Backbone as XML, in Angstrom:
<?xml version="1.0"?>
<chain id="A" units="angstrom">
  <residue number="1" name="MET">
    <atom name="N" x="-12.111" y="-216.583" z="45.944"/>
    <atom name="CA" x="-12.910" y="-215.753" z="45.055"/>
    <atom name="C" x="-13.689" y="-216.646" z="44.095"/>
  </residue>
  <residue number="2" name="ARG">
    <atom name="N" x="-15.006" y="-216.469" z="44.078"/>
    <atom name="CA" x="-15.846" y="-217.281" z="43.210"/>
    <atom name="C" x="-15.862" y="-216.711" z="41.794"/>
  </residue>
  <residue number="3" name="LYS">
    <atom name="N" x="-16.145" y="-217.596" z="40.836"/>
    <atom name="CA" x="-16.241" y="-217.141" z="39.456"/>
    <atom name="C" x="-17.588" y="-216.521" z="39.153"/>
  </residue>
  <residue number="4" name="ILE">
    <atom name="N" x="-18.630" y="-216.925" z="39.914"/>
    <atom name="CA" x="-19.964" y="-216.382" z="39.721"/>
    <atom name="C" x="-20.456" y="-215.831" z="41.048"/>
  </residue>
  <residue number="5" name="LYS">
    <atom name="N" x="-20.995" y="-214.608" z="41.017"/>
    <atom name="CA" x="-21.457" y="-213.940" z="42.228"/>
    <atom name="C" x="-22.900" y="-213.488" z="42.070"/>
  </residue>
  <residue number="6" name="LYS">
    <atom name="N" x="-23.515" y="-213.135" z="43.183"/>
    <atom name="CA" x="-24.871" y="-212.606" z="43.182"/>
    <atom name="C" x="-24.879" y="-211.293" z="42.385"/>
  </residue>
  <residue number="7" name="GLY">
    <atom name="N" x="-25.867" y="-211.138" z="41.512"/>
    <atom name="CA" x="-25.974" y="-209.924" z="40.714"/>
    <atom name="C" x="-25.388" y="-210.051" z="39.317"/>
  </residue>
  <residue number="8" name="ASP">
    <atom name="N" x="-24.601" y="-211.108" z="39.057"/>
    <atom name="CA" x="-24.037" y="-211.313" z="37.724"/>
    <atom name="C" x="-25.129" y="-211.741" z="36.747"/>
  </residue>
  <residue number="9" name="THR">
    <atom name="N" x="-24.944" y="-211.403" z="35.480"/>
    <atom name="CA" x="-25.828" y="-211.886" z="34.428"/>
    <atom name="C" x="-25.209" y="-213.154" z="33.859"/>
  </residue>
  <residue number="10" name="VAL">
    <atom name="N" x="-26.017" y="-214.215" z="33.798"/>
    <atom name="CA" x="-25.528" y="-215.492" z="33.297"/>
    <atom name="C" x="-26.461" y="-216.014" z="32.218"/>
  </residue>
  <residue number="11" name="GLU">
    <atom name="N" x="-25.955" y="-216.963" z="31.434"/>
    <atom name="CA" x="-26.761" y="-217.643" z="30.425"/>
    <atom name="C" x="-26.751" y="-219.127" z="30.740"/>
  </residue>
  <residue number="12" name="VAL">
    <atom name="N" x="-27.918" y="-219.759" z="30.613"/>
    <atom name="CA" x="-28.028" y="-221.191" z="30.874"/>
    <atom name="C" x="-27.507" y="-221.929" z="29.650"/>
  </residue>
  <residue number="13" name="ILE">
    <atom name="N" x="-26.581" y="-222.881" z="29.864"/>
    <atom name="CA" x="-25.954" y="-223.579" z="28.741"/>
    <atom name="C" x="-26.402" y="-225.033" z="28.631"/>
  </residue>
  <residue number="14" name="ALA">
    <atom name="N" x="-27.233" y="-225.508" z="29.591"/>
    <atom name="CA" x="-27.724" y="-226.889" z="29.533"/>
    <atom name="C" x="-29.056" y="-226.973" z="30.263"/>
  </residue>
  <residue number="15" name="GLY">
    <atom name="N" x="-29.879" y="-227.919" z="29.839"/>
    <atom name="CA" x="-31.148" y="-228.151" z="30.514"/>
    <atom name="C" x="-32.325" y="-227.585" z="29.742"/>
  </residue>
  <residue number="16" name="LYS">
    <atom name="N" x="-33.496" y="-227.614" z="30.390"/>
    <atom name="CA" x="-34.730" y="-227.215" z="29.712"/>
    <atom name="C" x="-34.787" y="-225.725" z="29.402"/>
  </residue>
  <residue number="17" name="ASP">
    <atom name="N" x="-34.036" y="-224.909" z="30.133"/>
    <atom name="CA" x="-34.037" y="-223.465" z="29.920"/>
    <atom name="C" x="-32.798" y="-222.994" z="29.163"/>
  </residue>
  <residue number="18" name="LYS">
    <atom name="N" x="-32.202" y="-223.861" z="28.372"/>
    <atom name="CA" x="-30.975" y="-223.536" z="27.639"/>
    <atom name="C" x="-31.169" y="-222.296" z="26.771"/>
  </residue>
  <residue number="19" name="GLY">
    <atom name="N" x="-30.214" y="-221.357" z="26.854"/>
    <atom name="CA" x="-30.262" y="-220.141" z="26.051"/>
    <atom name="C" x="-30.852" y="-218.944" z="26.783"/>
  </residue>
  <residue number="20" name="LYS">
    <atom name="N" x="-31.529" y="-219.169" z="27.910"/>
    <atom name="CA" x="-32.118" y="-218.053" z="28.655"/>
    <atom name="C" x="-31.045" y="-217.319" z="29.441"/>
  </residue>
  <residue number="21" name="ARG">
    <atom name="N" x="-31.230" y="-216.009" z="29.561"/>
    <atom name="CA" x="-30.334" y="-215.175" z="30.357"/>
    <atom name="C" x="-31.081" y="-214.612" z="31.542"/>
  </residue>
  <residue number="22" name="GLY">
    <atom name="N" x="-30.364" y="-214.397" z="32.636"/>
    <atom name="CA" x="-30.990" y="-213.819" z="33.816"/>
    <atom name="C" x="-29.943" y="-213.412" z="34.828"/>
  </residue>
  <residue number="23" name="LYS">
    <atom name="N" x="-30.394" y="-212.686" z="35.828"/>
    <atom name="CA" x="-29.518" y="-212.208" z="36.893"/>
    <atom name="C" x="-29.538" y="-213.215" z="38.041"/>
  </residue>
  <residue number="24" name="ILE">
    <atom name="N" x="-28.390" y="-213.431" z="38.657"/>
    <atom name="CA" x="-28.302" y="-214.354" z="39.785"/>
    <atom name="C" x="-28.906" y="-213.701" z="41.017"/>
  </residue>
  <residue number="25" name="LEU">
    <atom name="N" x="-29.896" y="-214.383" z="41.610"/>
    <atom name="CA" x="-30.547" y="-213.882" z="42.809"/>
    <atom name="C" x="-29.877" y="-214.409" z="44.071"/>
  </residue>
  <residue number="26" name="LYS">
    <atom name="N" x="-29.379" y="-215.645" z="44.019"/>
    <atom name="CA" x="-28.796" y="-216.264" z="45.201"/>
    <atom name="C" x="-27.786" y="-217.316" z="44.778"/>
  </residue>
  <residue number="27" name="VAL">
    <atom name="N" x="-26.693" y="-217.441" z="45.529"/>
    <atom name="CA" x="-25.681" y="-218.464" z="45.284"/>
    <atom name="C" x="-25.651" y="-219.385" z="46.494"/>
  </residue>
  <residue number="28" name="GLN">
    <atom name="N" x="-25.691" y="-220.695" z="46.232"/>
    <atom name="CA" x="-25.601" y="-221.695" z="47.294"/>
    <atom name="C" x="-24.308" y="-222.478" z="47.110"/>
  </residue>
  <residue number="29" name="PRO">
    <atom name="N" x="-23.175" y="-221.979" z="47.656"/>
    <atom name="CA" x="-21.881" y="-222.611" z="47.387"/>
    <atom name="C" x="-21.755" y="-224.023" z="47.946"/>
  </residue>
  <residue number="30" name="LYS">
    <atom name="N" x="-22.440" y="-224.341" z="49.047"/>
    <atom name="CA" x="-22.338" y="-225.692" z="49.614"/>
    <atom name="C" x="-22.940" y="-226.732" z="48.684"/>
  </residue>
  <residue number="31" name="ASN">
    <atom name="N" x="-24.018" y="-226.368" z="47.987"/>
    <atom name="CA" x="-24.692" y="-227.299" z="47.081"/>
    <atom name="C" x="-24.276" y="-227.117" z="45.633"/>
  </residue>
  <residue number="32" name="ASN">
    <atom name="N" x="-23.387" y="-226.164" z="45.354"/>
    <atom name="CA" x="-22.969" y="-225.831" z="43.989"/>
    <atom name="C" x="-24.167" y="-225.465" z="43.113"/>
  </residue>
  <residue number="33" name="ARG">
    <atom name="N" x="-25.070" y="-224.658" z="43.650"/>
    <atom name="CA" x="-26.265" y="-224.263" z="42.923"/>
    <atom name="C" x="-26.463" y="-222.756" z="42.973"/>
  </residue>
  <residue number="34" name="VAL">
    <atom name="N" x="-27.164" y="-222.245" z="41.957"/>
    <atom name="CA" x="-27.515" y="-220.832" z="41.902"/>
    <atom name="C" x="-28.995" y="-220.712" z="41.571"/>
  </residue>
  <residue number="35" name="ILE">
    <atom name="N" x="-29.596" y="-219.600" z="41.982"/>
    <atom name="CA" x="-30.973" y="-219.301" z="41.614"/>
    <atom name="C" x="-30.923" y="-218.114" z="40.661"/>
  </residue>
  <residue number="36" name="VAL">
    <atom name="N" x="-31.432" y="-218.337" z="39.442"/>
    <atom name="CA" x="-31.368" y="-217.338" z="38.381"/>
    <atom name="C" x="-32.773" y="-216.815" z="38.117"/>
  </residue>
  <residue number="37" name="GLU">
    <atom name="N" x="-32.880" y="-215.506" z="37.943"/>
    <atom name="CA" x="-34.156" y="-214.838" z="37.724"/>
    <atom name="C" x="-34.820" y="-215.341" z="36.441"/>
  </residue>
  <residue number="38" name="GLY">
    <atom name="N" x="-36.038" y="-215.884" z="36.558"/>
    <atom name="CA" x="-36.806" y="-216.320" z="35.404"/>
    <atom name="C" x="-36.424" y="-217.668" z="34.826"/>
  </residue>
  <residue number="39" name="VAL">
    <atom name="N" x="-35.575" y="-218.428" z="35.525"/>
    <atom name="CA" x="-35.101" y="-219.716" z="35.024"/>
    <atom name="C" x="-35.525" y="-220.815" z="35.998"/>
  </residue>
  <residue number="40" name="ASN">
    <atom name="N" x="-35.894" y="-221.983" z="35.481"/>
    <atom name="CA" x="-36.290" y="-223.140" z="36.281"/>
    <atom name="C" x="-37.467" y="-222.787" z="37.188"/>
  </residue>
  <residue number="41" name="MET">
    <atom name="N" x="-38.533" y="-222.284" z="36.581"/>
    <atom name="CA" x="-39.711" y="-221.853" z="37.332"/>
    <atom name="C" x="-40.463" y="-223.062" z="37.889"/>
  </residue>
  <residue number="42" name="LEU">
    <atom name="N" x="-40.753" y="-223.008" z="39.190"/>
    <atom name="CA" x="-41.468" y="-224.066" z="39.884"/>
    <atom name="C" x="-42.816" y="-223.538" z="40.346"/>
  </residue>
  <residue number="43" name="SER">
    <atom name="N" x="-43.808" y="-224.431" z="40.466"/>
    <atom name="CA" x="-45.117" y="-224.054" z="40.976"/>
    <atom name="C" x="-45.247" y="-224.585" z="42.396"/>
  </residue>
  <residue number="44" name="ARG">
    <atom name="N" x="-45.462" y="-223.691" z="43.339"/>
    <atom name="CA" x="-45.663" y="-224.083" z="44.728"/>
    <atom name="C" x="-47.131" y="-223.895" z="45.080"/>
  </residue>
  <residue number="45" name="HIS">
    <atom name="N" x="-47.747" y="-224.908" z="45.665"/>
    <atom name="CA" x="-49.126" y="-224.804" z="46.123"/>
    <atom name="C" x="-49.103" y="-224.283" z="47.550"/>
  </residue>
  <residue number="46" name="MET">
    <atom name="N" x="-49.519" y="-223.037" z="47.729"/>
    <atom name="CA" x="-49.439" y="-222.382" z="49.037"/>
    <atom name="C" x="-50.783" y="-222.470" z="49.748"/>
  </residue>
  <residue number="47" name="LYS">
    <atom name="N" x="-50.702" y="-222.813" z="51.026"/>
    <atom name="CA" x="-51.876" y="-222.856" z="51.877"/>
    <atom name="C" x="-52.246" y="-221.418" z="52.246"/>
  </residue>
  <residue number="48" name="ALA">
    <atom name="N" x="-53.494" y="-221.155" z="52.526"/>
    <atom name="CA" x="-53.923" y="-219.817" z="52.916"/>
    <atom name="C" x="-53.261" y="-219.424" z="54.238"/>
  </residue>
  <residue number="49" name="SER">
    <atom name="N" x="-52.734" y="-218.185" z="54.285"/>
    <atom name="CA" x="-52.079" y="-217.677" z="55.490"/>
    <atom name="C" x="-52.360" y="-216.178" z="55.572"/>
  </residue>
  <residue number="50" name="GLN">
    <atom name="N" x="-51.784" y="-215.522" z="56.577"/>
    <atom name="CA" x="-51.996" y="-214.080" z="56.698"/>
    <atom name="C" x="-51.359" y="-213.326" z="55.535"/>
  </residue>
  <residue number="51" name="GLU">
    <atom name="N" x="-50.198" y="-213.777" z="55.078"/>
    <atom name="CA" x="-49.533" y="-213.112" z="53.949"/>
    <atom name="C" x="-50.314" y="-213.335" z="52.659"/>
  </residue>
  <residue number="52" name="MET">
    <atom name="N" x="-50.854" y="-214.558" z="52.501"/>
    <atom name="CA" x="-51.633" y="-214.912" z="51.313"/>
    <atom name="C" x="-52.991" y="-215.439" z="51.753"/>
  </residue>
  <residue number="53" name="PRO">
    <atom name="N" x="-53.976" y="-214.561" z="51.967"/>
    <atom name="CA" x="-55.279" y="-215.015" z="52.452"/>
    <atom name="C" x="-55.985" y="-215.969" z="51.486"/>
  </residue>
  <residue number="54" name="GLN">
    <atom name="N" x="-55.721" y="-215.813" z="50.188"/>
    <atom name="CA" x="-56.355" y="-216.663" z="49.199"/>
    <atom name="C" x="-55.672" y="-218.025" z="49.093"/>
  </residue>
  <residue number="55" name="GLY">
    <atom name="N" x="-54.359" y="-218.048" z="49.319"/>
    <atom name="CA" x="-53.593" y="-219.257" z="49.032"/>
    <atom name="C" x="-53.395" y="-219.346" z="47.534"/>
  </residue>
  <residue number="56" name="GLY">
    <atom name="N" x="-53.237" y="-220.546" z="46.999"/>
    <atom name="CA" x="-53.145" y="-220.723" z="45.551"/>
    <atom name="C" x="-51.788" y="-221.191" z="45.095"/>
  </residue>
  <residue number="57" name="ILE">
    <atom name="N" x="-51.588" y="-221.119" z="43.797"/>
    <atom name="CA" x="-50.358" y="-221.602" z="43.173"/>
    <atom name="C" x="-49.449" y="-220.410" z="42.915"/>
  </residue>
  <residue number="58" name="VAL">
    <atom name="N" x="-48.210" y="-220.515" z="43.391"/>
    <atom name="CA" x="-47.231" y="-219.432" z="43.258"/>
    <atom name="C" x="-46.071" y="-219.926" z="42.402"/>
  </residue>
  <residue number="59" name="LYS">
    <atom name="N" x="-45.682" y="-219.132" z="41.423"/>
    <atom name="CA" x="-44.518" y="-219.458" z="40.592"/>
    <atom name="C" x="-43.274" y="-218.873" z="41.241"/>
  </residue>
  <residue number="60" name="MET">
    <atom name="N" x="-42.198" y="-219.675" z="41.333"/>
    <atom name="CA" x="-40.946" y="-219.188" z="41.900"/>
    <atom name="C" x="-39.775" y="-219.889" z="41.223"/>
  </residue>
  <residue number="61" name="GLU">
    <atom name="N" x="-38.596" y="-219.256" z="41.305"/>
    <atom name="CA" x="-37.403" y="-219.820" z="40.690"/>
    <atom name="C" x="-36.844" y="-220.933" z="41.561"/>
  </residue>
  <residue number="62" name="GLY">
    <atom name="N" x="-36.391" y="-221.999" z="40.906"/>
    <atom name="CA" x="-35.745" y="-223.098" z="41.610"/>
    <atom name="C" x="-34.255" y="-223.060" z="41.363"/>
  </residue>
  <residue number="63" name="PRO">
    <atom name="N" x="-33.472" y="-223.764" z="42.186"/>
    <atom name="CA" x="-32.018" y="-223.773" z="42.000"/>
    <atom name="C" x="-31.619" y="-224.570" z="40.762"/>
  </residue>
  <residue number="64" name="ILE">
    <atom name="N" x="-30.499" y="-224.164" z="40.171"/>
    <atom name="CA" x="-29.931" y="-224.840" z="39.001"/>
    <atom name="C" x="-28.448" y="-225.048" z="39.293"/>
  </residue>
  <residue number="65" name="HIS">
    <atom name="N" x="-27.879" y="-226.139" z="38.802"/>
    <atom name="CA" x="-26.479" y="-226.432" z="39.103"/>
    <atom name="C" x="-25.572" y="-225.383" z="38.472"/>
  </residue>
  <residue number="66" name="ILE">
    <atom name="N" x="-24.518" y="-225.038" z="39.191"/>
    <atom name="CA" x="-23.633" y="-223.944" z="38.772"/>
    <atom name="C" x="-22.897" y="-224.274" z="37.471"/>
  </residue>
  <residue number="67" name="SER">
    <atom name="N" x="-22.747" y="-225.579" z="37.160"/>
    <atom name="CA" x="-22.060" y="-225.967" z="35.929"/>
    <atom name="C" x="-22.935" y="-225.750" z="34.700"/>
  </residue>
  <residue number="68" name="ASN">
    <atom name="N" x="-24.229" y="-225.518" z="34.903"/>
    <atom name="CA" x="-25.150" y="-225.317" z="33.782"/>
    <atom name="C" x="-25.341" y="-223.857" z="33.422"/>
  </residue>
  <residue number="69" name="VAL">
    <atom name="N" x="-24.607" y="-222.957" z="34.061"/>
    <atom name="CA" x="-24.680" y="-221.537" z="33.720"/>
    <atom name="C" x="-23.288" y="-221.020" z="33.400"/>
  </residue>
  <residue number="70" name="GLN">
    <atom name="N" x="-23.232" y="-219.985" z="32.567"/>
    <atom name="CA" x="-21.960" y="-219.360" z="32.225"/>
    <atom name="C" x="-22.126" y="-217.846" z="32.266"/>
  </residue>
  <residue number="71" name="LEU">
    <atom name="N" x="-21.128" y="-217.183" z="32.787"/>
    <atom name="CA" x="-21.143" y="-215.738" z="32.952"/>
    <atom name="C" x="-21.213" y="-215.035" z="31.601"/>
  </residue>
  <residue number="72" name="VAL">
    <atom name="N" x="-21.999" y="-213.962" z="31.532"/>
    <atom name="CA" x="-22.078" y="-213.126" z="30.338"/>
    <atom name="C" x="-21.267" y="-211.867" z="30.623"/>
  </residue>
  <residue number="73" name="CYS">
    <atom name="N" x="-20.287" y="-211.585" z="29.776"/>
    <atom name="CA" x="-19.425" y="-210.413" z="29.964"/>
    <atom name="C" x="-20.253" y="-209.149" z="29.717"/>
  </residue>
  <residue number="74" name="PRO">
    <atom name="N" x="-20.259" y="-208.200" z="30.662"/>
    <atom name="CA" x="-21.037" y="-206.976" z="30.453"/>
    <atom name="C" x="-20.468" y="-206.078" z="29.358"/>
  </residue>
  <residue number="75" name="ARG">
    <atom name="N" x="-19.194" y="-206.229" z="29.046"/>
    <atom name="CA" x="-18.563" y="-205.375" z="28.026"/>
    <atom name="C" x="-18.857" y="-205.871" z="26.603"/>
  </residue>
  <residue number="76" name="CYS">
    <atom name="N" x="-18.585" y="-207.177" z="26.348"/>
    <atom name="CA" x="-18.772" y="-207.692" z="24.988"/>
    <atom name="C" x="-20.112" y="-208.394" z="24.802"/>
  </residue>
  <residue number="77" name="ASP">
    <atom name="N" x="-20.916" y="-208.553" z="25.863"/>
    <atom name="CA" x="-22.261" y="-209.128" z="25.835"/>
    <atom name="C" x="-22.273" y="-210.533" z="25.238"/>
  </residue>
  <residue number="78" name="LYS">
    <atom name="N" x="-21.229" y="-211.319" z="25.525"/>
    <atom name="CA" x="-21.143" y="-212.712" z="25.087"/>
    <atom name="C" x="-20.813" y="-213.586" z="26.285"/>
  </residue>
  <residue number="79" name="ARG">
    <atom name="N" x="-21.150" y="-214.886" z="26.167"/>
    <atom name="CA" x="-20.739" y="-215.819" z="27.220"/>
    <atom name="C" x="-19.227" y="-215.911" z="27.190"/>
  </residue>
  <residue number="80" name="ALA">
    <atom name="N" x="-18.616" y="-215.930" z="28.359"/>
    <atom name="CA" x="-17.162" y="-215.977" z="28.392"/>
    <atom name="C" x="-16.673" y="-216.644" z="29.666"/>
  </residue>
  <residue number="81" name="ARG">
    <atom name="N" x="-15.525" y="-217.274" z="29.545"/>
    <atom name="CA" x="-14.856" y="-217.785" z="30.732"/>
    <atom name="C" x="-14.150" y="-216.609" z="31.389"/>
  </residue>
  <residue number="82" name="THR">
    <atom name="N" x="-13.814" y="-216.771" z="32.658"/>
    <atom name="CA" x="-13.163" y="-215.683" z="33.375"/>
    <atom name="C" x="-11.841" y="-216.139" z="33.953"/>
  </residue>
  <residue number="83" name="GLY">
    <atom name="N" x="-10.937" y="-215.186" z="34.073"/>
    <atom name="CA" x="-9.675" y="-215.396" z="34.757"/>
    <atom name="C" x="-9.568" y="-214.393" z="35.888"/>
  </residue>
  <residue number="84" name="ILE">
    <atom name="N" x="-8.514" y="-214.497" z="36.662"/>
    <atom name="CA" x="-8.323" y="-213.582" z="37.785"/>
    <atom name="C" x="-6.997" y="-212.864" z="37.609"/>
  </residue>
  <residue number="85" name="ASN">
    <atom name="N" x="-7.034" y="-211.525" z="37.678"/>
    <atom name="CA" x="-5.819" y="-210.715" z="37.663"/>
    <atom name="C" x="-5.635" y="-210.088" z="39.032"/>
  </residue>
  <residue number="86" name="ILE">
    <atom name="N" x="-4.384" y="-209.954" z="39.441"/>
    <atom name="CA" x="-4.077" y="-209.309" z="40.717"/>
    <atom name="C" x="-3.549" y="-207.912" z="40.407"/>
  </residue>
  <residue number="87" name="LEU">
    <atom name="N" x="-4.198" y="-206.905" z="40.978"/>
    <atom name="CA" x="-3.802" y="-205.521" z="40.759"/>
    <atom name="C" x="-2.587" y="-205.173" z="41.609"/>
  </residue>
  <residue number="88" name="GLU">
    <atom name="N" x="-2.022" y="-203.970" z="41.359"/>
    <atom name="CA" x="-0.826" y="-203.533" z="42.098"/>
    <atom name="C" x="-1.087" y="-203.426" z="43.600"/>
  </residue>
  <residue number="89" name="ASP">
    <atom name="N" x="-2.331" y="-203.035" z="43.971"/>
    <atom name="CA" x="-2.642" y="-202.875" z="45.388"/>
    <atom name="C" x="-3.003" y="-204.204" z="46.057"/>
  </residue>
  <residue number="90" name="GLY">
    <atom name="N" x="-2.920" y="-205.322" z="45.326"/>
    <atom name="CA" x="-3.171" y="-206.637" z="45.906"/>
    <atom name="C" x="-4.585" y="-207.141" z="45.748"/>
  </residue>
  <residue number="91" name="ASN">
    <atom name="N" x="-5.500" y="-206.313" z="45.222"/>
    <atom name="CA" x="-6.880" y="-206.755" z="45.016"/>
    <atom name="C" x="-6.973" y="-207.661" z="43.792"/>
  </residue>
  <residue number="92" name="LYS">
    <atom name="N" x="-7.929" y="-208.601" z="43.854"/>
    <atom name="CA" x="-8.158" y="-209.502" z="42.732"/>
    <atom name="C" x="-9.394" y="-209.048" z="41.965"/>
  </residue>
  <residue number="93" name="VAL">
    <atom name="N" x="-9.334" y="-209.128" z="40.640"/>
    <atom name="CA" x="-10.480" y="-208.793" z="39.793"/>
    <atom name="C" x="-10.687" y="-209.909" z="38.779"/>
  </residue>
  <residue number="94" name="ARG">
    <atom name="N" x="-11.967" y="-210.127" z="38.413"/>
    <atom name="CA" x="-12.282" y="-211.108" z="37.380"/>
    <atom name="C" x="-12.116" y="-210.458" z="36.014"/>
  </residue>
  <residue number="95" name="VAL">
    <atom name="N" x="-11.573" y="-211.215" z="35.061"/>
    <atom name="CA" x="-11.282" y="-210.688" z="33.727"/>
    <atom name="C" x="-11.909" y="-211.610" z="32.685"/>
  </residue>
  <residue number="96" name="CYS">
    <atom name="N" x="-12.569" y="-211.021" z="31.693"/>
    <atom name="CA" x="-13.153" y="-211.771" z="30.581"/>
    <atom name="C" x="-12.039" y="-212.307" z="29.701"/>
  </residue>
  <residue number="97" name="LYS">
    <atom name="N" x="-12.090" y="-213.605" z="29.361"/>
    <atom name="CA" x="-11.050" y="-214.229" z="28.529"/>
    <atom name="C" x="-11.188" y="-213.831" z="27.056"/>
  </residue>
  <residue number="98" name="LYS">
    <atom name="N" x="-12.380" y="-213.348" z="26.644"/>
    <atom name="CA" x="-12.583" y="-212.986" z="25.240"/>
    <atom name="C" x="-12.081" y="-211.579" z="24.932"/>
  </residue>
  <residue number="99" name="CYS">
    <atom name="N" x="-12.523" y="-210.590" z="25.746"/>
    <atom name="CA" x="-12.176" y="-209.203" z="25.432"/>
    <atom name="C" x="-11.059" y="-208.653" z="26.325"/>
  </residue>
  <residue number="100" name="GLY">
    <atom name="N" x="-10.755" y="-209.331" z="27.433"/>
    <atom name="CA" x="-9.683" y="-208.887" z="28.313"/>
    <atom name="C" x="-10.071" y="-207.821" z="29.305"/>
  </residue>
  <residue number="101" name="GLU">
    <atom name="N" x="-11.345" y="-207.373" z="29.280"/>
    <atom name="CA" x="-11.794" y="-206.331" z="30.198"/>
    <atom name="C" x="-12.185" y="-206.924" z="31.545"/>
  </residue>
  <residue number="102" name="THR">
    <atom name="N" x="-12.179" y="-206.086" z="32.590"/>
    <atom name="CA" x="-12.579" y="-206.567" z="33.899"/>
    <atom name="C" x="-14.098" y="-206.728" z="33.957"/>
  </residue>
  <residue number="103" name="VAL">
    <atom name="N" x="-14.542" y="-207.764" z="34.657"/>
    <atom name="CA" x="-15.964" y="-208.064" z="34.792"/>
    <atom name="C" x="-16.524" y="-207.359" z="36.019"/>
  </residue>
  <residue number="104" name="ASP">
    <atom name="N" x="-15.696" y="-207.214" z="37.066"/>
    <atom name="CA" x="-16.132" y="-206.567" z="38.296"/>
    <atom name="C" x="-16.306" y="-205.078" z="38.090"/>
  </residue>
  <residue number="105" name="LYS">
    <atom name="N" x="-17.205" y="-204.490" z="38.884"/>
    <atom name="CA" x="-17.477" y="-203.069" z="38.760"/>
    <atom name="C" x="-16.337" y="-202.266" z="39.321"/>
  </residue>
</chain>
């Protein structure tokens, strides 16, 4: 079970975008990287194609190392570390270390 999943809201804690919050669009576990909405914006020079007849410069999110982001608890709206609790039925849930509430839906 990963500590950060697709769809979680995270805050950047290091780098040029420090302090920004965004939703995780993609997780790359092999590279230990995540792509966060609106963070680490890159400019790609696109050649003209059928999808983009004009071509031009396109802004897109680049990957950021997973150690540079921290989960934001949806209940207390603060950055928090997470723990794992095992329920009676054997399922695992992520728990906020600050407020004690479950992070998973």
